[in-house]
C-alpha positions in Angstrom: 0.1 0.0 0.1 1.4 3.3 -1.0 1.1 4.9 2.5 2.7 2.1 4.2 5.6 4.6 5.3 4.9 8.1 6.4 6.4 9.9 3.4 7.7 12.9 5.2 9.3 10.8 8.0 11.5 8.5 6.0 15.2 8.4 5.9 17.0 6.1 3.3 20.8 5.4 2.8 22.0 3.7 -0.4 25.6 3.7 0.8 26.2 0.2 1.7 26.3 -0.6 -2.0 29.4 -0.9 -4.1 30.8 1.9 -6.3 28.9 1.9 -9.6 25.8 0.2 -8.2 23.6 3.1 -9.2 23.3 4.8 -5.7 22.9 8.3 -7.0 20.6 7.4 -9.8 18.2 5.5 -7.4 18.5 8.2 -4.7 17.4 10.8 -7.5 14.3 8.4 -8.4 13.3 8.0 -4.8 13.6 11.8 -4.1 11.3 12.5 -7.1 8.8 9.8 -6.3 8.5 10.3 -2.7 9.1 14.0 -2.3 12.4 13.5 -0.4 15.7 15.8 -0.4 18.7 13.9 -2.0 22.0 14.6 -0.4 24.6 13.2 -2.7 27.8 13.2 -0.4 30.0 12.2 -3.4 29.0 15.2 -5.4 29.0 17.5 -2.4 32.7 16.3 -1.7 33.6 16.6 -5.4 32.5 20.2 -5.5 33.9 21.2 -2.0 37.2 19.5 -2.5 37.9 20.8 -5.8 37.0 24.6 -4.9 39.4 27.2 -4.5 38.6 27.0 -0.7 40.4 23.6 -0.6 43.7 25.1 -1.7 43.7 27.4 1.4 42.5 25.0 4.0 44.8 22.2 5.2 42.0 19.9 6.2 40.1 20.2 2.9 43.4 19.7 1.2 44.1 16.4 3.1 40.4 15.2 2.3 41.1 16.1 -1.5 44.0 13.7 -1.6 42.0 11.0 -0.1 39.1 11.6 -2.3 41.2 11.8 -5.6 43.1 8.6 -4.8 40.0 6.6 -4.1 40.4 6.5 -0.3 37.5 7.2 1.9 37.6 10.6 3.5 38.3 10.9 7.3 35.3 9.4 8.9 35.0 11.8 11.7 35.1 14.7 9.4 32.5 13.4 6.9 30.3 12.2 9.8 30.0 15.7 10.9 29.2 16.9 7.4 26.4 14.4 6.9 24.9 14.6 10.3 24.6 18.4 10.0 22.9 18.0 6.6 20.5 15.5 8.1 19.5 17.7 10.9 18.9 20.7 8.5 16.8 18.6 6.3 14.8 17.1 9.2 14.2 20.4 10.6 12.6 21.7 7.3 10.0 18.9 7.7 11.3 16.8 4.8 12.3 13.2 4.5 15.8 12.4 2.9 17.9 10.0 1.1 21.6 9.7 1.2 23.8 8.3 -1.8 27.2 8.6 0.0 26.8 8.4 3.7 27.4 6.7 5.9 30.3 4.5 4.7 32.2 3.2 7.7 31.1 1.5 10.9 32.4 4.7 12.7 30.2 7.0 10.4 27.3 4.6 10.9 27.6 4.1 14.6 29.9 6.6 16.1 31.6 6.0 19.6 31.0 7.3 23.1 32.0 10.7 22.2 30.2 11.2 18.8 26.7 10.1 17.5 26.8 8.0 14.5 24.7 8.8 11.4 22.3 5.8 12.1 21.7 7.0 15.6 20.9 10.6 14.3 18.6 9.4 11.6 16.7 7.3 14.3 16.5 10.2 16.6 15.2 12.6 13.8 12.9 10.1 11.9 12.3 7.2 14.1 14.2 4.0 13.7 11.3 2.2 12.1 11.4 4.8 9.2 15.2 4.5 8.6 16.3 2.1 5.7 19.6 1.1 4.4 19.5 -0.2 0.8 22.1 -2.6 -0.7 22.3 -2.6 -4.4 24.0 -5.9 -5.3 26.5 -5.9 -8.2 29.5 -8.0 -8.9 33.0 -6.5 -9.1 33.2 -6.9 -12.9 30.1 -4.9 -13.4 31.5 -2.1 -11.1 34.5 -1.9 -13.2 32.6 -2.0 -16.5 30.0 0.7 -15.2 32.5 3.1 -13.7 35.0 3.0 -16.6 32.1 4.0 -19.0 30.3 6.1 -16.8 29.4 9.7 -18.2 28.1 12.7 -16.0 26.8 16.1 -17.1 29.5 18.7 -17.0 27.5 21.3 -15.2 25.2 19.5 -12.6 27.2 16.2 -12.6 24.2 14.1 -12.7 24.6 10.6 -14.6 24.1 10.5 -18.3 22.1 7.2 -18.7 19.7 7.9 -21.4 19.0 10.2 -24.6 16.8 12.3 -22.2 19.6 12.8 -19.8 21.8 14.0 -22.6 19.3 16.5 -23.8 18.7 17.7 -20.3 22.4 18.4 -19.9 22.6 20.2 -23.2 19.7 22.4 -22.1 21.6 23.4 -19.1 24.6 24.6 -21.2 26.6 21.4 -20.4 27.9 18.2 -22.2 28.5 14.6 -21.0 32.1 13.8 -19.7 33.7 11.2 -17.8 34.6 11.6 -14.1 38.4 11.5 -14.9 39.6 11.7 -11.3 37.4 8.9 -10.0 36.8 6.3 -12.8 40.3 5.2 -13.9 40.7 1.3 -13.3 43.3 2.2 -10.6 41.1 4.2 -8.6 38.0 2.1 -9.1 40.0 -0.8 -7.8 41.1 1.1 -4.7 37.5 2.3 -4.1 36.4 -1.4 -4.3 39.1 -2.4 -1.8 37.9 0.5 0.5 34.3 -0.8 0.1 35.1 -4.4 1.0 37.3 -3.5 4.0 35.3 -0.5 5.4 31.8 -0.3 4.1 30.5 -3.9 3.6 31.1 -4.7 7.3 28.4 -2.4 8.1 25.6 -4.6 6.8 25.7 -7.3 9.5 26.0 -4.7 12.2 23.2 -2.8 10.9 21.0 -6.0 10.9 22.2 -7.1 14.4 21.2 -3.6 15.9 17.7 -3.9 14.3 17.9 -1.6 11.4 15.8 -2.1 8.2 18.4 -3.5 5.6 17.0 -4.1 2.1 18.9 -5.9 -0.6 18.1 -5.5 -4.3 19.7 -6.9 -7.5 21.4 -3.8 -9.1 22.3 -5.4 -12.3 19.0 -4.6 -14.3 18.1 -1.3 -15.9 17.6 1.6 -13.4 13.8 1.5 -13.9 13.6 -2.2 -13.0 15.9 -1.8 -9.9 13.5 1.2 -8.8 10.5 -0.9 -9.1 12.2 -3.6 -6.9 13.2 -1.0 -4.2 9.6 0.4 -4.1 8.2 -3.1 -3.8 10.6 -4.0 -0.8 9.7 -0.6 0.8 5.8 -1.7 0.4 5.4 1.4 -1.8 4.7 -0.1 -5.2 
């Protein structure tokens, strides 16, 4: 039934999926369908860490190096960024969907001194309305998708269809590769980071009673989206 979840009280994270699984695409679709705010951590970081500000700030410069070499940015730093954004969106009365946070056990659960993002989302939206979605794809698919991935040069959204290309052109942009992130060497480093630092979150989330949904991420985006809505009881 469509109203199985209070639409304005839902928080979704697609981050426990591997690079190239389609997190940003599905987050965009969910945001449009459910009226959520999409916070794309990767897009946010790419813009911030390649701004003129990053050349003058030692912390941002450090994070820029991590980002551009495929390593995860410092968990405590990015947790603060993501949690602040979640609080801002919740205060506006909107639901939200993350496509880049949290990515490590620390970012998810925090410690005695720092509230993790899972706890923050539970506090803001109610634990029963917090969902972590894993889009399942194999590593060969990850390498193939990332090496061929095109984004719009102006708003950085993925170019998947002719309509996406036309939308990009209408904005004054053109399709281009994410050169800094999508070389084979960087993709392999990102996969290694995912296996070692992001994947272990899944079992811990289940153990602590969070809603963890797994969906086959290999079909076309529209089919994946239908599967997500079905598992959320929203189809």
